[in-house]
N, C-alpha and C positions, 0 to 999 in steps of 0.2 A: 504494500500500500504506500503510494507516494504521498508527499506532503499535502498536495491539493485535494486528495481524496479523503483525508482524515477529517472527522467532524470538528466543528469549531467548539473549543472548550469554553465553559462558562467563565466569564471574566477574562477571556484571552482574546486579543484581537486576531482577525483572520490573517493567515500567512500566505494566502495564494488567491488567485482570481476566482477559483471555484468556491472556496470558503467565503470570499466576499460576496459572491453571487447568492449563496445559500442564506447568508445573514440578511442581505438586502431583501430576499424573497420573504423571509419570516417577518421582517418589519413592514414590507409593502403589502403583505396579504391582507392586513387590516384596512387597507384603503378601499376594500369592497363597500364599506359604508358610505363612500363618497358617491354612490350611485344616485342618491337623492338630488344633490345639486347638479349632477351631470344630466339627469333626466329633466330637471327643471329647465336647463339650457336647451336641451334637445327638443323639448315640447313647443318651443317658440313662444313662450309666455312673455318675452321681452323684445324690445326693439333690436334691430341688427347690431347697432353700436353697443347697446347694453349687453347683448349676448357675447360679443367679442371681448368687451372689458371683463365680463364675468368669467369667461373661459381663461383669460389671461390671469385674473386674480386667483382663480382656483389652481392654475398651474404653479403660480408663485407660492401659494400656500402649501401645496403638496411638496414642492421642491424644498422649501424651507424646513418643513416638518421632517422629511427624509434625511436631509443633511444634518439637522440638529440631532435627531435620535441616533442615526448611524454613526456619526463622528463622535458623539459623546460616549456611546457604549463601546466604541473601539479604542478611543483614547480621550481621557477627560479634557474637555475644553476649558479655556479661561472663563472663570465665573462671570466676568463682565460680558463676554460674548454670549454666554448662555442666557443671561438675563435680558440682553438686548434682543436676542432671537425670540425669546418668549414674549416680550413686549410687542415685537413686530407681529408674531402670530396672533396674539390676542387682539391687537388693533385691526388686523386684516379680517379676523373672524367677525368682529363687531361691525366693521364697515360693510362686508358682504352680506351679513345677516340683515342689517337694517335696510340695505338696498334691494336685495332680491327676495327676502321673505322667509317663510317657515322652513323650506327645504334646506336652507343653509345654516340652520342652527346646529346641525351635526358637527360643524367645524369646531365648536367648543369642546366636543368630546376629544378631539385630537389635541387641542390646547391643554386639556386636563391631563391626557396621557403624556404629553411632552413635559409638563410640570413634574409628574411623578417619576419620569425616566431620568430627569437631569438635575433636580434640586434635592437637597438633603431633606430628610423626613421632617425635621423641625420647621422647615419653611413650607414644604408641600402639604403638611397636614392642615394648614389654614388657607393656602392659596388654591388648592383643589376645590374646597367648598365655595371659595370666592368666585372662581371661574364658573362653577355651576350656578351660583346665584346670579351672575351676569347673564348666563343663558336664560334663566327663568325670567329675569327682569326684562330682557329684550323681547322674550316671547309674550309676556303679559302686556307690554306696551302697544303691541300691534294686534291686528285681528288674526291671531293664530289659534288653531285648534288646541284646546287644552290637553287632549290626549297625547298629541305629539310632544308637547313640552314635558309632560309627565314621563313619557317613554324615553326621553333623552336624559333625564336627570339621573336615573340609575346607571346607565353606561358611563356617564361622565364621572360620577363618584367612584364606581367600581373600577373603571379603567385606570383612573388616576392613582388610586390607592394600591391597585394590583401592580402597577408599574413601580410604585415606590417599594413594594415588597420585593419585586424582582431586582431592583437596583440594590437594595440592601443585601439580597442573597448574593449578587455578583461581588459586592464589596467584601462580604464575609468569605466567599470562596477565594478571592484574591489574597486576603489576609491569611487564610488557612494554608494556601499554597506557599506563601512567603514564609509562614511559620514552619511548615514542614521542611522547606529547603534550609531554613536556619537550624532546625533540629538535626537534620542530616549532616550539615557542616560541622555543628558542634560535636556530634557523635564521631565524625571522622577526625576532628582535632583531638578529641579525648582518646581515641584509639592510637593516634600518633604519639601522644604524650605517654600513654601506657606502654607502647612499644619502646619509646626512648627510656622510660624508667626501668623496664625489664632488661634492656640491653646494658644499661649502665650498671644495674645490680649484677648482671651475669658477667660482664667483661671488665668492669672498672677495676676490681681487685686483681683479676688475672693479668690484665695488661700492665697494671702498676708493678706487680710482682715480676713479670717478664722483663720490664724495663730495668728494675732494680738489679735482678740477677744478671742481666746482660752487661750492665755497667760494672758489676762486681767481677764477672768473668773477664771483662776487658782489662781490669786492673791486675788480675792475677797472671795474665799473660805478659811476657813469655816466662816469667820466673817460676810460677807454680802451675804447670800444665795439668797436673792431676786434679787439683782443686778446681781449676777452670772447667775441666771436662765434667766434673760433678755438677757444677752450676749449669752448664749447657744441658746436661741430662734432666735437671730439674725444670729448666725452661721448656724442654720438649714435653715433659709430663704435664706441666701447667697448660701449655698451648693445646695439647690434645684434649684435655678436660674442658677447656674453653670451647673448643670446636664441638664437643659432644653437647655441651649446654646450649650452644646457639642452635644446633640442629633440633634439639628437643623443644626449644622455644618456638622455632619456626614451624615445626610440626603441629604444635598446639594452636598456633594462629591459623594454620591452614585446615585444621580438622573441622569438618562440617558438624553443625549442631542441629538437633531436631527442630527447635523453634525457628531457626534460620531457614531450614529447608521447607517448613510449613509455610512460612511467609513467601519464600521463593516460588513454591508450588502455586499459591494463590495468585501471584503476579503472572506467572507463566500461563496458567489456564485462562485468566482474564484477557491476556494479550492475544491468546488464540481464539477467543470468542466462545470458550467453554464455560458454562455456568458451574461454579465451584462451590462445594459444601465442605469446608475445611475447618477443623477446630482451631480456635484462636491460641490455645496454649498446649504445651506438651507436658507429660508427667515429669515431676521433679525427681532428682536423686537417682536417675538412671545410671547404670554402670557406664563408664566412659566408652569402653569398646562397643558395648551393645548400642549405645546412642549413635556412635559414629557409623556403625553398620546400617542401622535403620535410616539414618539420614542419607547415606549414599543410595540405599535401596529406594527410598521415597523419590529421590531425584531421578533415578533411572525409570521408575514406574510412571512418574508424571511425564517424563520425556516421551515415553512410549505412547501415552494417551494423546499428547499434543501432535506427535509426528505421524502416528500410524492408525489411530482408532477411528478418526472421523466422528468423535463423540460430540454430543451437545451438552451433556452433563457429566460431572465427575464428583464423586463423594469420597472423602478420606476420613477414616475413623481410627481412633486410638483407644484401646480398652484392655485392661488387665483381665485375665481369665484363668480359672483354676483347671488344671488338667491332672491326669494320673501321675505325670512326671513332675508336678509342681506348678507354680504360678508362672504364667507367661504374659508378655505384652504383645497384643495383636495389632498390627497396622494393616488396615484394609483399604485398598484403592479400587473403587468400582466405577466403571463408566458404562454408557449406553451406546457404545459404538458398534462397529461391524463385527466385533468378536475376533477370536483367534482364527488364523487361516488354516491351521492344522494342529496335529498333536505334538509336532517337534517344536521345542523351545528355541527362540532366537538367542543371539549373543547377549542381548540385554538381560533376559530372564536367567540365562546361564550365569552371567556375572553376578546377579543378585543372589542366586542360589549358592555360589561359591563364597560370597561375602558372609552370608548367613551361617554357612557351615563353620566359619572360624569362631563363632560364639555359640555353636550348637543350636542355631536357629533353623527354621524350616520355611519353605515357600510352597503354598498350594494355590492352584488356579482353577477357575471354573467360569462358566457362562453366567453373566449377571441375571439374565432371564432364562431359566432352565428350560422353559417350554418352547420358546422360539429360538433359543441358542444365540440370542443377540447379547451384545455387551461383553465385557471382560472384567473379571474380579480377581485380584491378587491379594492373598492373605499372607502376611509376613509375621512370623512369630519368633520372639527371642525370650529366653528364660530370664526371670527376675530373681534377684537375690532374696534371701529370707526377709520377710517383713516388708519388702519394697512393693509398693503398689497395692497393699492389702487394704481392704475397706476399713473405715474407722468404726 
């Protein structure tokens, strides 16, 4: 999917011509209510000059409305320009309504919507009723049917306050997105700081000792080669131990965790358009090796769902269970896709089986819907230690 084909996110300006067209369509679709003034002009109720001027005024009003709402929802405009545009729309609505009659009172609905879409709630909450009051006032001053005025009051109020709610939702979404990015950045910074502390704790003493012994060995040469050789042997031992510590630390950082893989599975399935039912949390105090194996297995199982199943839904469950051999933790990955192509397991399932065997775990597979043979379900079991995962 290229950039132009992606949907426009809430609170995010369009990034391509197609997205801009979609947004303009959603804004412009509400112009269907302009049929009343258009019909009034088409029916020939006015002189030719009045019809031309009315058409020109309507085009200017619609163009100003579209530019104001589209530009403001794409990128916030200067408050002065927004207020000036709203005053212009309001004045034009008053002028056209007084000149051409009842059919043009609908313009005030668009003024109300523009107020709700562009102004803060503290301003819109009194200005929207004010615009509606002007609509009613102009309607009552002329010989206008009362039912038409009454019918326009509700759309003016509802449309204005609904757009205020949409505007607030967009602002909240933008703030949430910014907060999420900030949290991710802070988490990355915290992880870098933790890595720096761990490396300092692991290597600081070892490197200082290596430096000290290197200087000592240098001073012992060439007069005391035996003692210098002993220092060099110590340096080799310390450096080897430091290398072991670094490898152990790096392995710990690279080891997958079950909570992380659950979150990754949720993201991967959503990106593939698969409806996911995944637990938010994983059991605590799992044995490290068992958790690592389940995490790798979950990643592989979800990859199979995304790449090969053609599924529309996927459910992941984690539950402890009592068996004859003791308590086990079962991880179930079930989808509603096309199912297994045959009885032979592919490389992915073979790899999962081999990983589970290292912790005495097992893998069983079956069709999700046993009657139709559709879908695929994988059940991964790993043994739990005594007391772990037992019910309270």
